C-alpha positions as CSV (number, residue, x, y, z in Angstrom):
1,M,-6.4,-42.6,-59.8
2,R,-3.6,-44.3,-57.8
3,N,-1.1,-42.0,-59.4
4,S,-2.9,-38.8,-58.4
5,T,-3.3,-40.1,-54.8
6,T,0.4,-40.8,-54.7
7,H,1.1,-37.2,-55.9
8,H,-1.3,-35.8,-53.3
9,I,0.4,-37.8,-50.5
10,T,3.8,-36.8,-51.8
11,F,2.8,-33.2,-52.1
12,A,1.3,-33.2,-48.7
13,T,4.4,-34.8,-47.2
14,A,6.7,-32.3,-48.9
15,A,4.5,-29.4,-47.8
16,A,4.5,-30.8,-44.2
17,F,8.3,-31.2,-44.3
18,G,8.7,-27.7,-45.6
19,V,6.5,-26.3,-42.8
20,L,8.4,-28.3,-40.2
21,T,11.7,-27.2,-41.6
22,A,10.5,-23.6,-41.5
23,L,9.4,-24.0,-37.9
24,A,12.6,-25.7,-36.9
25,Q,14.7,-22.8,-38.1
26,P,13.0,-20.2,-35.8
27,A,13.1,-22.8,-33.0
28,A,16.8,-23.1,-33.3
29,A,17.1,-19.3,-33.5
30,Q,14.9,-19.0,-30.4
31,E,17.1,-21.5,-28.6
32,A,20.2,-19.5,-29.4
33,Q,18.4,-16.3,-28.4
34,G,17.3,-17.9,-25.2
35,Q,20.8,-18.9,-24.3
36,A,22.0,-15.4,-25.0
37,V,19.3,-14.1,-22.7
38,Y,20.2,-16.5,-19.9
39,R,23.9,-15.3,-20.2
40,D,22.6,-11.7,-19.9
41,I,20.5,-12.6,-16.8
42,E,23.5,-14.3,-15.2
43,Q,25.8,-11.4,-16.0
44,T,23.2,-8.9,-14.6
45,L,22.0,-10.9,-11.5
46,G,25.0,-13.1,-10.8
47,S,22.9,-16.3,-11.6
48,V,19.8,-17.4,-13.4
49,P,17.0,-17.8,-10.9
50,S,15.1,-21.1,-11.6
51,F,11.8,-19.3,-12.2
52,F,13.2,-17.8,-15.4
53,K,13.7,-21.3,-16.7
54,Q,10.0,-22.0,-16.2
55,L,9.1,-19.7,-19.1
56,P,8.9,-21.1,-22.6
57,A,11.9,-20.3,-24.8
58,T,9.7,-18.0,-26.9
59,A,8.8,-15.9,-23.9
60,I,12.1,-15.5,-22.0
61,A,13.6,-12.7,-24.2
62,G,10.5,-10.5,-23.8
63,A,10.1,-11.2,-20.1
64,W,13.7,-10.4,-19.4
65,A,13.7,-7.3,-21.6
66,E,10.7,-5.9,-19.7
67,M,12.3,-6.6,-16.3
68,K,15.7,-5.3,-17.2
69,A,14.5,-2.2,-19.1
70,F,11.9,-1.1,-16.5
71,Q,12.0,-2.9,-13.1
72,L,15.8,-3.0,-12.8
73,N,16.5,0.2,-14.6
74,P,17.6,3.0,-12.2
75,K,17.1,5.7,-14.8
76,T,13.2,5.6,-14.9
77,Q,11.1,8.2,-13.2
78,L,10.3,5.9,-10.3
79,N,13.2,4.9,-8.1
80,G,13.8,1.2,-7.2
81,K,12.2,1.5,-3.7
82,T,9.0,3.0,-5.1
83,K,8.7,0.4,-7.9
84,E,9.2,-2.4,-5.4
85,L,6.7,-0.9,-2.9
86,I,4.1,-0.7,-5.7
87,G,4.9,-4.3,-6.6
88,L,4.3,-5.3,-3.0
89,A,1.0,-3.5,-2.9
90,V,-0.2,-5.2,-6.0
91,A,1.2,-8.6,-4.9
92,A,-0.7,-8.3,-1.6
93,Q,-3.9,-7.8,-3.5
94,I,-3.5,-10.5,-6.1
95,P,-2.5,-12.3,-3.7
96,C,0.8,-13.9,-4.8
97,Q,3.1,-15.3,-2.0
98,Y,6.1,-15.4,-4.4
99,C,5.6,-11.8,-5.4
100,I,5.1,-10.7,-1.8
101,Y,8.3,-12.3,-0.8
102,F,10.3,-10.9,-3.8
103,H,9.0,-7.3,-3.6
104,T,9.4,-7.1,0.1
105,A,13.0,-8.3,-0.1
106,A,13.6,-6.0,-3.1
107,A,12.0,-3.0,-1.4
108,K,14.3,-3.6,1.7
109,A,17.3,-4.0,-0.7
110,N,16.3,-0.5,-2.0
111,D,16.3,0.9,1.6
112,A,12.6,0.6,2.4
113,T,12.0,0.5,6.1
114,D,9.7,-1.9,7.9
115,E,7.3,0.9,8.5
116,E,7.2,1.7,4.8
117,I,6.5,-1.9,4.1
118,R,3.6,-1.9,6.6
119,E,2.2,1.4,5.2
120,T,2.4,0.0,1.7
121,V,0.4,-3.1,2.6
122,A,-2.1,-0.9,4.6
123,M,-2.5,1.5,1.7
124,A,-3.2,-1.5,-0.6
125,A,-5.8,-2.7,1.9
126,V,-7.4,0.8,2.0
127,V,-7.6,1.0,-1.8
128,R,-9.2,-2.5,-1.9
129,H,-11.7,-1.6,0.8
130,W,-12.9,1.6,-0.9
131,S,-12.9,-0.1,-4.3
132,T,-15.3,-2.7,-2.8
133,V,-17.5,0.0,-1.3
134,L,-17.6,2.2,-4.4
135,N,-18.1,-0.6,-6.9
136,G,-20.5,-2.6,-4.6
137,T,-22.7,0.4,-4.0
138,Q,-22.4,1.5,-7.6
139,V,-21.4,5.1,-6.8
140,D,-21.9,7.3,-9.9
141,L,-18.4,7.7,-11.5
142,D,-19.0,11.3,-12.8
143,G,-20.2,12.4,-9.4
144,F,-17.3,10.7,-7.7
145,K,-14.9,12.5,-10.0
146,R,-16.5,15.9,-9.2
147,D,-16.3,15.2,-5.5
148,T,-12.7,14.1,-5.8
149,D,-11.7,17.2,-7.8
150,S,-13.5,19.5,-5.3
151,V,-11.9,17.9,-2.3
152,L,-8.4,17.9,-3.8
153,G,-8.8,21.5,-5.1
154,L,-9.7,22.7,-1.6
155,A,-6.8,20.7,-0.1
156,A,-4.4,22.4,-2.6
157,E,-5.8,25.9,-1.7
158,R,-5.4,25.2,2.0
159,A,-1.8,24.0,1.5
160,K,-1.0,27.2,-0.5
161,A,-2.5,29.3,2.3
162,A,-0.5,27.5,4.9
163,N,2.7,27.9,3.0
164,R,2.1,31.7,2.6
165,S,1.5,32.1,6.3
166,Q,4.8,30.5,7.2
């Protein structure tokens, strides 16, 4: 009996060691990948902002890839100013003081004017207001869609007519 217990403990120890060894290898690889990502961040931004270092090593590569491929990419369908104004509008509604600061500064770095900043925040407030009204009063969604399509269709017809008369 004692012999089988020893074998079970030995087997369990060996299995645990194997699992830990297997986990340690990806951790080492993740550490190397994390360092490569930090080098890329520094090369791209000129330094590694401290908030990046708050992410776990397993998350930094994905977070940076998302930011670099979309937010910082000038070849997307949205230009930098538009992306940052959208970011500001969302940040104002979350609300997130860090995001508000960042997206305001980034929008200005992308040539947003103070008036565009104010209009962005006002538009976010208007959307929040009407979302509260529509959801709170439980407006029928299908009816809302019909009304919206009708109003926008009429606006498009009027715009075409105005362009033809010019």
